[in-house]
PQR file with spaces between the fields and no chain letter, atoms N, CA, C, O and H, PARSE charges and radii, in Angstrom:
ATOM       1  N    UNK     1       8.402   12.236  -10.114 -0.4000 1.5000
ATOM       2  CA   UNK     1       7.416   12.988  -10.843 -0.0000 2.0000
ATOM       3  C    UNK     1       7.342   12.607  -12.375  0.5500 1.7000
ATOM       4  O    UNK     1       6.269   12.497  -12.968 -0.5500 1.4000
ATOM       5  N    UNK     2       8.572   12.416  -12.960 -0.4000 1.5000
ATOM       6  CA   UNK     2       8.536   12.109  -14.305 -0.0000 2.0000
ATOM       7  C    UNK     2       8.116   10.653  -14.577  0.5500 1.7000
ATOM       8  O    UNK     2       7.490   10.355  -15.594 -0.5500 1.4000
ATOM       9  H    UNK     2       9.444   12.506  -12.478  0.4000 1.0000
ATOM      10  N    UNK     3       8.505    9.684  -13.567 -0.4000 1.5000
ATOM      11  CA   UNK     3       8.263    8.449  -13.615 -0.0000 2.0000
ATOM      12  C    UNK     3       6.718    8.115  -13.636  0.5500 1.7000
ATOM      13  O    UNK     3       6.082    7.351  -14.363 -0.5500 1.4000
ATOM      14  H    UNK     3       9.014    9.927  -12.740  0.4000 1.0000
ATOM      15  N    UNK     4       6.321    8.941  -12.593 -0.4000 1.5000
ATOM      16  CA   UNK     4       4.655    8.985  -12.579 -0.0000 2.0000
ATOM      17  C    UNK     4       3.886    9.345  -13.804  0.5500 1.7000
ATOM      18  O    UNK     4       2.908    8.688  -14.161 -0.5500 1.4000
ATOM      19  H    UNK     4       6.837    9.561  -12.002  0.4000 1.0000
ATOM      20  N    UNK     5       4.336   10.406  -14.460 -0.4000 1.5000
ATOM      21  CA   UNK     5       3.814   10.898  -15.567 -0.0000 2.0000
ATOM      22  C    UNK     5       3.977   10.074  -16.729  0.5500 1.7000
ATOM      23  O    UNK     5       3.196   10.284  -17.657 -0.5500 1.4000
ATOM      24  H    UNK     5       5.131   10.939  -14.170  0.4000 1.0000
ATOM      25  N    UNK     6       5.012    9.002  -16.881 -0.4000 1.5000
ATOM      26  CA   UNK     6       5.262    8.088  -17.791 -0.0000 2.0000
ATOM      27  C    UNK     6       4.414    6.994  -17.546  0.5500 1.7000
ATOM      28  O    UNK     6       4.007    6.326  -18.497 -0.5500 1.4000
ATOM      29  H    UNK     6       5.647    8.832  -16.127  0.4000 1.0000
ATOM      30  N    UNK     7       4.018    6.661  -16.102 -0.4000 1.5000
ATOM      31  CA   UNK     7       3.340    5.513  -16.044 -0.0000 2.0000
ATOM      32  C    UNK     7       1.807    5.625  -16.135  0.5500 1.7000
ATOM      33  O    UNK     7       1.072    4.641  -16.227 -0.5500 1.4000
ATOM      34  H    UNK     7       4.349    7.203  -15.330  0.4000 1.0000
ATOM      35  N    UNK     8       1.323    7.086  -16.096 -0.4000 1.5000
ATOM      36  CA   UNK     8      -0.163    7.200  -16.208 -0.0000 2.0000
ATOM      37  C    UNK     8      -0.692    6.963  -17.787  0.5500 1.7000
ATOM      38  O    UNK     8       0.050    6.846  -18.763 -0.5500 1.4000
ATOM      39  H    UNK     8       1.920    7.885  -16.021  0.4000 1.0000
ATOM      40  N    UNK     9      -1.845    6.930  -17.791 -0.4000 1.5000
ATOM      41  CA   UNK     9      -2.595    6.602  -18.860 -0.0000 2.0000
ATOM      42  C    UNK     9      -2.433    8.138  -19.788  0.5500 1.7000
ATOM      43  O    UNK     9      -2.147    9.167  -19.176 -0.5500 1.4000
ATOM      44  H    UNK     9      -2.447    7.026  -16.998  0.4000 1.0000
ATOM      45  N    UNK    10      -2.599    8.151  -20.955 -0.4000 1.5000
ATOM      46  CA   UNK    10      -2.657    9.413  -21.746 -0.0000 2.0000
ATOM      47  C    UNK    10      -1.117    9.803  -22.099  0.5500 1.7000
ATOM      48  O    UNK    10      -0.128    9.120  -21.835 -0.5500 1.4000
ATOM      49  H    UNK    10      -2.831    7.315  -21.452  0.4000 1.0000
ATOM      50  N    UNK    11      -1.146   11.002  -22.725 -0.4000 1.5000
ATOM      51  CA   UNK    11       0.040   11.641  -23.101 -0.0000 2.0000
ATOM      52  C    UNK    11       0.909   12.252  -21.788  0.5500 1.7000
ATOM      53  O    UNK    11       0.408   12.517  -20.695 -0.5500 1.4000
ATOM      54  H    UNK    11      -1.950   11.558  -22.940  0.4000 1.0000
ATOM      55  N    UNK    12       2.035   12.380  -22.079 -0.4000 1.5000
ATOM      56  CA   UNK    12       2.897   13.224  -20.995 -0.0000 2.0000
ATOM      57  C    UNK    12       3.638   14.343  -21.848  0.5500 1.7000
ATOM      58  O    UNK    12       4.796   14.221  -22.249 -0.5500 1.4000
ATOM      59  H    UNK    12       2.442   12.165  -22.967  0.4000 1.0000
ATOM      60  N    UNK    13       2.815   15.468  -22.080 -0.4000 1.5000
ATOM      61  CA   UNK    13       3.537   16.439  -22.903 -0.0000 2.0000
ATOM      62  C    UNK    13       4.170   17.473  -22.043  0.5500 1.7000
ATOM      63  O    UNK    13       3.653   17.967  -21.041 -0.5500 1.4000
ATOM      64  H    UNK    13       1.875   15.568  -21.755  0.4000 1.0000
ATOM      65  N    UNK    14       5.622   17.818  -22.651 -0.4000 1.5000
ATOM      66  CA   UNK    14       6.317   18.765  -21.903 -0.0000 2.0000
ATOM      67  C    UNK    14       6.817   19.683  -23.012  0.5500 1.7000
ATOM      68  O    UNK    14       7.004   19.315  -24.172 -0.5500 1.4000
ATOM      69  H    UNK    14       6.043   17.417  -23.465  0.4000 1.0000
ATOM      70  N    UNK    15       7.033   21.027  -22.498 -0.4000 1.5000
ATOM      71  CA   UNK    15       7.621   22.176  -23.302 -0.0000 2.0000
ATOM      72  C    UNK    15       9.330   21.831  -23.285  0.5500 1.7000
ATOM      73  O    UNK    15      10.092   22.375  -22.485 -0.5500 1.4000
ATOM      74  H    UNK    15       6.881   21.325  -21.556  0.4000 1.0000
ATOM      75  N    UNK    16       9.748   20.880  -24.264 -0.4000 1.5000
ATOM      76  CA   UNK    16      11.046   20.634  -24.022 -0.0000 2.0000
ATOM      77  C    UNK    16      12.174   21.729  -24.526  0.5500 1.7000
ATOM      78  O    UNK    16      11.842   22.489  -25.436 -0.5500 1.4000
ATOM      79  H    UNK    16       9.129   20.438  -24.913  0.4000 1.0000
ATOM      80  N    UNK    17      13.439   21.828  -23.986 -0.4000 1.5000
ATOM      81  CA   UNK    17      14.370   22.602  -24.312 -0.0000 2.0000
ATOM      82  C    UNK    17      15.634   21.906  -24.224  0.5500 1.7000
ATOM      83  O    UNK    17      15.783   21.103  -23.302 -0.5500 1.4000
ATOM      84  H    UNK    17      13.709   21.211  -23.247  0.4000 1.0000
ATOM      85  N    UNK    18      16.548   22.098  -25.042 -0.4000 1.5000
ATOM      86  CA   UNK    18      17.743   21.338  -25.070 -0.0000 2.0000
ATOM      87  C    UNK    18      18.639   22.056  -23.809  0.5500 1.7000
ATOM      88  O    UNK    18      18.644   23.250  -23.510 -0.5500 1.4000
ATOM      89  H    UNK    18      16.427   22.750  -25.791  0.4000 1.0000
ATOM      90  N    UNK    19      19.355   20.999  -23.200 -0.4000 1.5000
ATOM      91  CA   UNK    19      20.265   21.482  -21.968 -0.0000 2.0000
ATOM      92  C    UNK    19      19.443   21.956  -20.853  0.5500 1.7000
ATOM      93  O    UNK    19      19.925   22.741  -20.037 -0.5500 1.4000
ATOM      94  H    UNK    19      19.350   20.029  -23.443  0.4000 1.0000
ATOM      95  N    UNK    20      18.116   21.497  -20.747 -0.4000 1.5000
ATOM      96  CA   UNK    20      17.293   22.103  -19.584 -0.0000 2.0000
ATOM      97  C    UNK    20      17.275   20.833  -18.496  0.5500 1.7000
ATOM      98  O    UNK    20      17.547   19.652  -18.712 -0.5500 1.4000
ATOM      99  H    UNK    20      17.724   20.859  -21.410  0.4000 1.0000
ATOM     100  N    UNK    21      16.877   21.459  -17.298 -0.4000 1.5000
ATOM     101  CA   UNK    21      16.989   20.418  -16.197 -0.0000 2.0000
ATOM     102  C    UNK    21      15.949   19.251  -16.626  0.5500 1.7000
ATOM     103  O    UNK    21      16.206   18.141  -16.159 -0.5500 1.4000
ATOM     104  H    UNK    21      16.656   22.419  -17.123  0.4000 1.0000
ATOM     105  N    UNK    22      14.786   19.363  -17.470 -0.4000 1.5000
ATOM     106  CA   UNK    22      14.230   18.106  -17.741 -0.0000 2.0000
ATOM     107  C    UNK    22      15.019   17.332  -18.418  0.5500 1.7000
ATOM     108  O    UNK    22      15.083   16.159  -18.048 -0.5500 1.4000
ATOM     109  H    UNK    22      14.577   20.265  -17.849  0.4000 1.0000
ATOM     110  N    UNK    23      15.750   17.725  -19.470 -0.4000 1.5000
ATOM     111  CA   UNK    23      16.421   16.836  -20.148 -0.0000 2.0000
ATOM     112  C    UNK    23      17.717   16.206  -19.367  0.5500 1.7000
ATOM     113  O    UNK    23      18.017   15.081  -19.765 -0.5500 1.4000
ATOM     114  H    UNK    23      15.697   18.677  -19.771  0.4000 1.0000
ATOM     115  N    UNK    24      18.545   16.750  -18.306 -0.4000 1.5000
ATOM     116  CA   UNK    24      19.201   16.162  -17.437 -0.0000 2.0000
ATOM     117  C    UNK    24      18.639   15.113  -16.716  0.5500 1.7000
ATOM     118  O    UNK    24      19.293   14.076  -16.604 -0.5500 1.4000
ATOM     119  H    UNK    24      18.301   17.664  -17.982  0.4000 1.0000
ATOM     120  N    UNK    25      17.402   15.215  -16.146 -0.4000 1.5000
ATOM     121  CA   UNK    25      16.553   14.182  -15.347 -0.0000 2.0000
ATOM     122  C    UNK    25      16.100   13.192  -16.106  0.5500 1.7000
ATOM     123  O    UNK    25      15.922   12.142  -15.489 -0.5500 1.4000
ATOM     124  H    UNK    25      16.871   16.057  -16.237  0.4000 1.0000
ATOM     125  N    UNK    26      15.861   13.176  -17.210 -0.4000 1.5000
ATOM     126  CA   UNK    26      15.298   12.288  -18.323 -0.0000 2.0000
ATOM     127  C    UNK    26      16.700   11.462  -18.413  0.5500 1.7000
ATOM     128  O    UNK    26      16.728   10.287  -18.046 -0.5500 1.4000
ATOM     129  H    UNK    26      16.006   14.028  -17.712  0.4000 1.0000
ATOM     130  N    UNK    27      17.699   12.022  -18.843 -0.4000 1.5000
ATOM     131  CA   UNK    27      18.966   11.106  -18.945 -0.0000 2.0000
ATOM     132  C    UNK    27      19.438   10.283  -17.781  0.5500 1.7000
ATOM     133  O    UNK    27      19.864    9.135  -17.906 -0.5500 1.4000
ATOM     134  H    UNK    27      17.676   12.976  -19.142  0.4000 1.0000
ATOM     135  N    UNK    28      19.332   10.979  -16.550 -0.4000 1.5000
ATOM     136  CA   UNK    28      19.491   10.521  -15.261 -0.0000 2.0000
ATOM     137  C    UNK    28      18.521    9.164  -15.227  0.5500 1.7000
ATOM     138  O    UNK    28      19.108    8.104  -15.015 -0.5500 1.4000
ATOM     139  H    UNK    28      18.985   11.912  -16.448  0.4000 1.0000
ATOM     140  N    UNK    29      17.228    9.127  -15.401 -0.4000 1.5000
ATOM     141  CA   UNK    29      16.275    8.186  -15.269 -0.0000 2.0000
ATOM     142  C    UNK    29      16.727    7.139  -16.074  0.5500 1.7000
ATOM     143  O    UNK    29      16.776    6.017  -15.571 -0.5500 1.4000
ATOM     144  H    UNK    29      16.750    9.989  -15.574  0.4000 1.0000
ATOM     145  N    UNK    30      17.139    7.340  -17.485 -0.4000 1.5000
ATOM     146  CA   UNK    30      17.770    6.412  -18.402 -0.0000 2.0000
ATOM     147  C    UNK    30      18.916    5.624  -17.874  0.5500 1.7000
ATOM     148  O    UNK    30      18.988    4.395  -17.858 -0.5500 1.4000
ATOM     149  H    UNK    30      17.099    8.252  -17.894  0.4000 1.0000
ATOM     150  N    UNK    31      20.032    6.689  -17.334 -0.4000 1.5000
ATOM     151  CA   UNK    31      21.149    5.987  -16.850 -0.0000 2.0000
ATOM     152  C    UNK    31      20.808    4.862  -15.680  0.5500 1.7000
ATOM     153  O    UNK    31      21.395    3.780  -15.696 -0.5500 1.4000
ATOM     154  H    UNK    31      19.974    7.687  -17.347  0.4000 1.0000
ATOM     155  N    UNK    32      19.887    5.161  -14.731 -0.4000 1.5000
ATOM     156  CA   UNK    32      19.353    4.401  -13.835 -0.0000 2.0000
ATOM     157  C    UNK    32      18.701    3.073  -14.299  0.5500 1.7000
ATOM     158  O    UNK    32      18.582    2.056  -13.615 -0.5500 1.4000
ATOM     159  H    UNK    32      19.410    6.040  -14.719  0.4000 1.0000
ATOM     160  N    UNK    33      18.266    3.273  -15.691 -0.4000 1.5000
ATOM     161  CA   UNK    33      17.624    2.145  -16.315 -0.0000 2.0000
ATOM     162  C    UNK    33      16.129    2.075  -15.966  0.5500 1.7000
ATOM     163  O    UNK    33      15.551    0.990  -16.027 -0.5500 1.4000
ATOM     164  H    UNK    33      18.362    4.099  -16.247  0.4000 1.0000
ATOM     165  N    UNK    34      15.477    3.210  -15.599 -0.4000 1.5000
ATOM     166  CA   UNK    34      14.101    3.446  -15.008 -0.0000 2.0000
ATOM     167  C    UNK    34      13.210    3.878  -16.262  0.5500 1.7000
ATOM     168  O    UNK    34      11.986    3.783  -16.176 -0.5500 1.4000
ATOM     169  H    UNK    34      15.947    4.092  -15.549  0.4000 1.0000
ATOM     170  N    UNK    35      13.806    4.345  -17.404 -0.4000 1.5000
ATOM     171  CA   UNK    35      13.196    4.623  -18.620 -0.0000 2.0000
ATOM     172  C    UNK    35      14.050    4.010  -19.607  0.5500 1.7000
ATOM     173  O    UNK    35      15.206    3.654  -19.378 -0.5500 1.4000
ATOM     174  H    UNK    35      14.800    4.423  -17.474  0.4000 1.0000
ATOM     175  N    UNK    36      13.407    3.889  -20.794 -0.4000 1.5000
ATOM     176  CA   UNK    36      14.222    3.506  -21.969 -0.0000 2.0000
ATOM     177  C    UNK    36      13.615    4.164  -23.317  0.5500 1.7000
ATOM     178  O    UNK    36      12.470    4.616  -23.315 -0.5500 1.4000
ATOM     179  H    UNK    36      12.468    4.178  -20.980  0.4000 1.0000
ATOM     180  N    UNK    37      14.395    4.196  -24.409 -0.4000 1.5000
ATOM     181  CA   UNK    37      14.023    4.856  -25.416 -0.0000 2.0000
ATOM     182  C    UNK    37      13.268    3.861  -26.354  0.5500 1.7000
ATOM     183  O    UNK    37      13.671    2.699  -26.404 -0.5500 1.4000
ATOM     184  H    UNK    37      15.325    3.830  -24.411  0.4000 1.0000
ATOM     185  N    UNK    38      12.246    4.235  -27.063 -0.4000 1.5000
ATOM     186  CA   UNK    38      11.470    3.560  -28.035 -0.0000 2.0000
ATOM     187  C    UNK    38      12.353    3.386  -29.212  0.5500 1.7000
ATOM     188  O    UNK    38      13.039    4.321  -29.624 -0.5500 1.4000
ATOM     189  H    UNK    38      11.919    5.178  -27.023  0.4000 1.0000
ATOM     190  N    UNK    39      12.355    2.040  -29.848 -0.4000 1.5000
ATOM     191  CA   UNK    39      13.125    1.859  -31.067 -0.0000 2.0000
ATOM     192  C    UNK    39      13.227    3.130  -32.141  0.5500 1.7000
ATOM     193  O    UNK    39      12.205    3.618  -32.622 -0.5500 1.4000
ATOM     194  H    UNK    39      11.798    1.280  -29.514  0.4000 1.0000
ATOM     195  N    UNK    40      14.537    3.609  -32.464 -0.4000 1.5000
ATOM     196  CA   UNK    40      14.520    4.678  -33.523 -0.0000 2.0000
ATOM     197  C    UNK    40      14.294    6.129  -32.812  0.5500 1.7000
ATOM     198  O    UNK    40      14.242    7.181  -33.450 -0.5500 1.4000
ATOM     199  H    UNK    40      15.368    3.213  -32.072  0.4000 1.0000
ATOM     200  N    UNK    41      14.175    6.032  -31.479 -0.4000 1.5000
ATOM     201  CA   UNK    41      13.619    7.327  -30.776 -0.0000 2.0000
ATOM     202  C    UNK    41      14.667    7.709  -29.693  0.5500 1.7000
ATOM     203  O    UNK    41      15.729    7.106  -29.540 -0.5500 1.4000
ATOM     204  H    UNK    41      14.217    5.177  -30.961  0.4000 1.0000
ATOM     205  N    UNK    42      14.266    8.747  -28.979 -0.4000 1.5000
ATOM     206  CA   UNK    42      15.312    9.066  -27.830 -0.0000 2.0000
ATOM     207  C    UNK    42      15.643   10.527  -27.783  0.5500 1.7000
ATOM     208  O    UNK    42      14.961   11.432  -28.264 -0.5500 1.4000
ATOM     209  H    UNK    42      13.404    9.237  -29.103  0.4000 1.0000
ATOM     210  N    UNK    43      16.729   10.635  -27.170 -0.4000 1.5000
ATOM     211  CA   UNK    43      17.028   12.246  -27.173 -0.0000 2.0000
ATOM     212  C    UNK    43      17.275   13.077  -28.251  0.5500 1.7000
ATOM     213  O    UNK    43      17.030   14.283  -28.289 -0.5500 1.4000
ATOM     214  H    UNK    43      17.283    9.900  -26.779  0.4000 1.0000
ATOM     215  N    UNK    44      17.764   12.404  -29.123 -0.4000 1.5000
ATOM     216  CA   UNK    44      17.991   13.339  -30.505 -0.0000 2.0000
ATOM     217  C    UNK    44      16.463   13.592  -31.168  0.5500 1.7000
ATOM     218  O    UNK    44      16.326   14.654  -31.777 -0.5500 1.4000
ATOM     219  H    UNK    44      17.963   11.424  -29.092  0.4000 1.0000
ATOM     220  N    UNK    45      15.420   12.772  -31.097 -0.4000 1.5000
ATOM     221  CA   UNK    45      14.255   13.170  -31.656 -0.0000 2.0000
ATOM     222  C    UNK    45      13.366   13.639  -30.598  0.5500 1.7000
ATOM     223  O    UNK    45      12.302   14.056  -31.055 -0.5500 1.4000
ATOM     224  H    UNK    45      15.531   11.910  -30.602  0.4000 1.0000
ATOM     225  N    UNK    46      13.462   13.701  -29.377 -0.4000 1.5000
ATOM     226  CA   UNK    46      12.557   14.469  -28.505 -0.0000 2.0000
ATOM     227  C    UNK    46      13.289   15.916  -28.463  0.5500 1.7000
ATOM     228  O    UNK    46      12.562   16.906  -28.376 -0.5500 1.4000
ATOM     229  H    UNK    46      14.327   13.363  -29.005  0.4000 1.0000
ATOM     230  N    UNK    47      14.529   16.064  -28.515 -0.4000 1.5000
ATOM     231  CA   UNK    47      15.016   17.353  -28.203 -0.0000 2.0000
ATOM     232  C    UNK    47      15.429   18.026  -29.491  0.5500 1.7000
ATOM     233  O    UNK    47      16.233   18.952  -29.382 -0.5500 1.4000
ATOM     234  H    UNK    47      15.120   15.260  -28.586  0.4000 1.0000
ATOM     235  N    UNK    48      14.972   17.680  -30.762 -0.4000 1.5000
ATOM     236  CA   UNK    48      15.432   17.987  -32.117 -0.0000 2.0000
ATOM     237  C    UNK    48      15.301   19.529  -32.232  0.5500 1.7000
ATOM     238  O    UNK    48      16.195   20.164  -32.792 -0.5500 1.4000
ATOM     239  H    UNK    48      14.319   16.928  -30.850  0.4000 1.0000
ATOM     240  N    UNK    49      14.228   20.137  -31.724 -0.4000 1.5000
ATOM     241  CA   UNK    49      13.883   21.368  -31.464 -0.0000 2.0000
ATOM     242  C    UNK    49      12.968   21.619  -30.261  0.5500 1.7000
ATOM     243  O    UNK    49      12.310   20.759  -29.675 -0.5500 1.4000
ATOM     244  H    UNK    49      13.502   19.621  -31.268  0.4000 1.0000
ATOM     245  N    UNK    50      13.025   22.903  -29.987 -0.4000 1.5000
ATOM     246  CA   UNK    50      12.195   23.367  -28.460 -0.0000 2.0000
ATOM     247  C    UNK    50      10.753   23.306  -29.150  0.5500 1.7000
ATOM     248  O    UNK    50      10.414   23.640  -30.285 -0.5500 1.4000
ATOM     249  H    UNK    50      13.559   23.601  -30.463  0.4000 1.0000
ATOM     250  N    UNK    51      10.000   22.756  -28.064 -0.4000 1.5000
ATOM     251  CA   UNK    51       8.376   23.181  -28.182 -0.0000 2.0000
ATOM     252  C    UNK    51       7.752   21.896  -27.398  0.5500 1.7000
ATOM     253  O    UNK    51       8.474   21.120  -26.772 -0.5500 1.4000
ATOM     254  H    UNK    51      10.276   22.484  -27.142  0.4000 1.0000
ATOM     255  N    UNK    52       6.306   21.743  -27.496 -0.4000 1.5000
ATOM     256  CA   UNK    52       5.778   20.848  -26.852 -0.0000 2.0000
ATOM     257  C    UNK    52       5.756   19.514  -27.636  0.5500 1.7000
ATOM     258  O    UNK    52       5.461   19.458  -28.830 -0.5500 1.4000
ATOM     259  H    UNK    52       5.719   22.372  -28.005  0.4000 1.0000
ATOM     260  N    UNK    53       6.106   18.390  -26.840 -0.4000 1.5000
ATOM     261  CA   UNK    53       6.042   17.152  -27.189 -0.0000 2.0000
ATOM     262  C    UNK    53       5.587   16.174  -26.299  0.5500 1.7000
ATOM     263  O    UNK    53       5.567   16.451  -25.100 -0.5500 1.4000
ATOM     264  H    UNK    53       6.346   18.436  -25.870  0.4000 1.0000
ATOM     265  N    UNK    54       5.229   15.108  -26.678 -0.4000 1.5000
ATOM     266  CA   UNK    54       4.694   13.834  -25.817 -0.0000 2.0000
ATOM     267  C    UNK    54       5.881   13.010  -25.728  0.5500 1.7000
ATOM     268  O    UNK    54       6.417   12.437  -26.677 -0.5500 1.4000
ATOM     269  H    UNK    54       5.246   14.883  -27.652  0.4000 1.0000
ATOM     270  N    UNK    55       6.245   12.994  -24.542 -0.4000 1.5000
ATOM     271  CA   UNK    55       7.595   12.144  -24.201 -0.0000 2.0000
ATOM     272  C    UNK    55       7.489   10.729  -24.279  0.5500 1.7000
ATOM     273  O    UNK    55       8.488   10.015  -24.370 -0.5500 1.4000
ATOM     274  H    UNK    55       5.810   13.459  -23.772  0.4000 1.0000
ATOM     275  N    UNK    56       6.137   10.217  -24.242 -0.4000 1.5000
ATOM     276  CA   UNK    56       5.735    8.953  -24.280 -0.0000 2.0000
ATOM     277  C    UNK    56       5.885    8.449  -25.892  0.5500 1.7000
ATOM     278  O    UNK    56       5.722    7.258  -26.161 -0.5500 1.4000
ATOM     279  H    UNK    56       5.325   10.797  -24.168  0.4000 1.0000
ATOM     280  N    UNK    57       6.124    9.185  -26.675 -0.4000 1.5000
ATOM     281  CA   UNK    57       6.271    8.806  -27.923 -0.0000 2.0000
ATOM     282  C    UNK    57       7.710    8.388  -28.140  0.5500 1.7000
ATOM     283  O    UNK    57       8.007    7.562  -29.003 -0.5500 1.4000
ATOM     284  H    UNK    57       6.256   10.152  -26.457  0.4000 1.0000
ATOM     285  N    UNK    58       8.680    9.015  -27.280 -0.4000 1.5000
ATOM     286  CA   UNK    58      10.375    8.616  -27.382 -0.0000 2.0000
ATOM     287  C    UNK    58      10.693    7.956  -26.209  0.5500 1.7000
ATOM     288  O    UNK    58      11.824    7.470  -26.240 -0.5500 1.4000
ATOM     289  H    UNK    58       8.440    9.686  -26.579  0.4000 1.0000
ATOM     290  N    UNK    59      10.064    7.771  -25.159 -0.4000 1.5000
ATOM     291  CA   UNK    59      10.540    7.047  -23.848 -0.0000 2.0000
ATOM     292  C    UNK    59       9.407    6.205  -23.339  0.5500 1.7000
ATOM     293  O    UNK    59       8.241    6.505  -23.594 -0.5500 1.4000
ATOM     294  H    UNK    59       9.145    8.166  -25.134  0.4000 1.0000
ATOM     295  N    UNK    60       9.712    5.223  -22.668 -0.4000 1.5000
ATOM     296  CA   UNK    60       8.708    4.303  -21.674 -0.0000 2.0000
ATOM     297  C    UNK    60       9.321    3.959  -20.603  0.5500 1.7000
ATOM     298  O    UNK    60      10.536    3.759  -20.620 -0.5500 1.4000
ATOM     299  H    UNK    60      10.660    4.980  -22.461  0.4000 1.0000
ATOM     300  N    UNK    61       8.592    3.836  -19.504 -0.4000 1.5000
ATOM     301  CA   UNK    61       9.034    3.350  -18.102 -0.0000 2.0000
ATOM     302  C    UNK    61       9.427    1.824  -18.309  0.5500 1.7000
ATOM     303  O    UNK    61       8.834    1.158  -19.157 -0.5500 1.4000
ATOM     304  H    UNK    61       7.606    3.998  -19.489  0.4000 1.0000
ATOM     305  N    UNK    62      10.229    1.391  -17.683 -0.4000 1.5000
ATOM     306  CA   UNK    62      10.887   -0.047  -17.745 -0.0000 2.0000
ATOM     307  C    UNK    62      10.190   -0.767  -16.485  0.5500 1.7000
ATOM     308  O    UNK    62       9.578   -0.052  -15.692 -0.5500 1.4000
ATOM     309  H    UNK    62      10.711    1.933  -16.993  0.4000 1.0000
ATOM     310  N    UNK    63      10.251   -1.990  -16.298 -0.4000 1.5000
ATOM     311  CA   UNK    63      10.052   -2.583  -15.177 -0.0000 2.0000
ATOM     312  C    UNK    63      10.920   -2.367  -13.970  0.5500 1.7000
ATOM     313  O    UNK    63      10.467   -2.531  -12.837 -0.5500 1.4000
ATOM     314  H    UNK    63      10.749   -2.571  -16.943  0.4000 1.0000
ATOM     315  N    UNK    64      11.927   -2.071  -14.152 -0.4000 1.5000
ATOM     316  CA   UNK    64      12.993   -1.598  -13.116 -0.0000 2.0000
ATOM     317  C    UNK    64      12.229   -0.195  -12.492  0.5500 1.7000
ATOM     318  O    UNK    64      12.004   -0.208  -11.281 -0.5500 1.4000
ATOM     319  H    UNK    64      12.295   -1.937  -15.073  0.4000 1.0000
ATOM     320  N    UNK    65      11.846    0.950  -13.237 -0.4000 1.5000
ATOM     321  CA   UNK    65      11.275    1.976  -13.174 -0.0000 2.0000
ATOM     322  C    UNK    65       9.996    1.932  -12.538  0.5500 1.7000
ATOM     323  O    UNK    65       9.674    2.846  -11.778 -0.5500 1.4000
ATOM     324  H    UNK    65      12.029    0.961  -14.220  0.4000 1.0000
ATOM     325  N    UNK    66       9.133    0.846  -12.794 -0.4000 1.5000
ATOM     326  CA   UNK    66       7.844    0.542  -12.172 -0.0000 2.0000
ATOM     327  C    UNK    66       8.247    0.094  -10.851  0.5500 1.7000
ATOM     328  O    UNK    66       7.580    0.521   -9.909 -0.5500 1.4000
ATOM     329  H    UNK    66       9.395    0.104  -13.411  0.4000 1.0000
ATOM     330  N    UNK    67       9.206   -0.681  -10.613 -0.4000 1.5000
ATOM     331  CA   UNK    67       9.492   -1.354   -9.120 -0.0000 2.0000
ATOM     332  C    UNK    67       9.787   -0.319   -8.366  0.5500 1.7000
ATOM     333  O    UNK    67       9.189   -0.156   -7.303 -0.5500 1.4000
ATOM     334  H    UNK    67       9.748   -1.028  -11.378  0.4000 1.0000
ATOM     335  N    UNK    68      10.825    0.611   -8.821 -0.4000 1.5000
ATOM     336  CA   UNK    68      11.044    1.673   -8.028 -0.0000 2.0000
ATOM     337  C    UNK    68      10.004    2.689   -7.426  0.5500 1.7000
ATOM     338  O    UNK    68      10.120    3.270   -6.347 -0.5500 1.4000
ATOM     339  H    UNK    68      11.311    0.478   -9.685  0.4000 1.0000
ATOM     340  N    UNK    69       8.808    2.812   -8.461 -0.4000 1.5000
ATOM     341  CA   UNK    69       7.788    3.737   -7.939 -0.0000 2.0000
ATOM     342  C    UNK    69       6.940    2.856   -6.842  0.5500 1.7000
ATOM     343  O    UNK    69       6.364    3.439   -5.924 -0.5500 1.4000
ATOM     344  H    UNK    69       8.714    2.340   -9.338  0.4000 1.0000
ATOM     345  N    UNK    70       6.888    1.448   -6.973 -0.4000 1.5000
ATOM     346  CA   UNK    70       6.153    0.598   -6.296 -0.0000 2.0000
ATOM     347  C    UNK    70       6.933    0.867   -4.722  0.5500 1.7000
ATOM     348  O    UNK    70       6.196    1.123   -3.770 -0.5500 1.4000
ATOM     349  H    UNK    70       7.356    0.975   -7.718  0.4000 1.0000
ATOM     350  N    UNK    71       8.266    0.803   -4.536 -0.4000 1.5000
ATOM     351  CA   UNK    71       8.834    0.742   -3.517 -0.0000 2.0000
ATOM     352  C    UNK    71       8.817    2.265   -2.773  0.5500 1.7000
ATOM     353  O    UNK    71       8.657    2.409   -1.561 -0.5500 1.4000
ATOM     354  H    UNK    71       8.864    0.595   -5.309  0.4000 1.0000
ATOM     355  N    UNK    72       8.999    3.295   -3.670 -0.4000 1.5000
ATOM     356  CA   UNK    72       8.660    4.733   -3.211 -0.0000 2.0000
ATOM     357  C    UNK    72       7.374    4.907   -2.452  0.5500 1.7000
ATOM     358  O    UNK    72       7.240    5.401   -1.332 -0.5500 1.4000
ATOM     359  H    UNK    72       9.128    3.177   -4.655  0.4000 1.0000
ATOM     360  N    UNK    73       6.312    4.346   -3.369 -0.4000 1.5000
ATOM     361  CA   UNK    73       5.068    4.696   -2.723 -0.0000 2.0000
ATOM     362  C    UNK    73       4.813    3.961   -1.318  0.5500 1.7000
ATOM     363  O    UNK    73       4.031    4.442   -0.497 -0.5500 1.4000
ATOM     364  H    UNK    73       6.421    3.945   -4.279  0.4000 1.0000
ATOM     365  N    UNK    74       5.545    2.718   -1.076 -0.4000 1.5000
ATOM     366  CA   UNK    74       5.274    2.040    0.029 -0.0000 2.0000
ATOM     367  C    UNK    74       6.069    2.748    1.202  0.5500 1.7000
ATOM     368  O    UNK    74       5.583    2.808    2.332 -0.5500 1.4000
ATOM     369  H    UNK    74       6.180    2.327   -1.743  0.4000 1.0000
ATOM     370  N    UNK    75       7.247    3.256    0.909 -0.4000 1.5000
ATOM     371  CA   UNK    75       8.154    4.152    1.780 -0.0000 2.0000
ATOM     372  C    UNK    75       7.217    5.325    2.136  0.5500 1.7000
ATOM     373  O    UNK    75       7.448    5.715    3.281 -0.5500 1.4000
ATOM     374  H    UNK    75       7.642    3.208   -0.009  0.4000 1.0000
ATOM     375  N    UNK    76       6.379    5.911    1.611 -0.4000 1.5000
ATOM     376  CA   UNK    76       5.625    7.314    1.780 -0.0000 2.0000
ATOM     377  C    UNK    76       4.234    7.005    2.304  0.5500 1.7000
ATOM     378  O    UNK    76       3.495    7.933    2.633 -0.5500 1.4000
ATOM     379  H    UNK    76       6.192    5.595    0.681  0.4000 1.0000
ATOM     380  N    UNK    77       3.811    5.631    2.405 -0.4000 1.5000
ATOM     381  CA   UNK    77       2.476    5.175    2.792 -0.0000 2.0000
ATOM     382  C    UNK    77       2.687    5.055    4.426  0.5500 1.7000
ATOM     383  O    UNK    77       1.756    4.686    5.143 -0.5500 1.4000
ATOM     384  H    UNK    77       4.410    4.876    2.138  0.4000 1.0000
């Protein structure tokens, strides 16, 4: 779901909280190299304080993430 939201046009606004499930999931996607940080941005800037943020200002979906989405879409078709 998060990869799809990063791939869509427009903002991906989330009410972020430190140590949340969303933070863990985003860290996992980063470890898998499905998403990456914009230069000078990342977890520290996204989770600096709780509140609504556009995740796309801090992270972007990688080609590897796009390929995973394509494979997952084919598997469910």
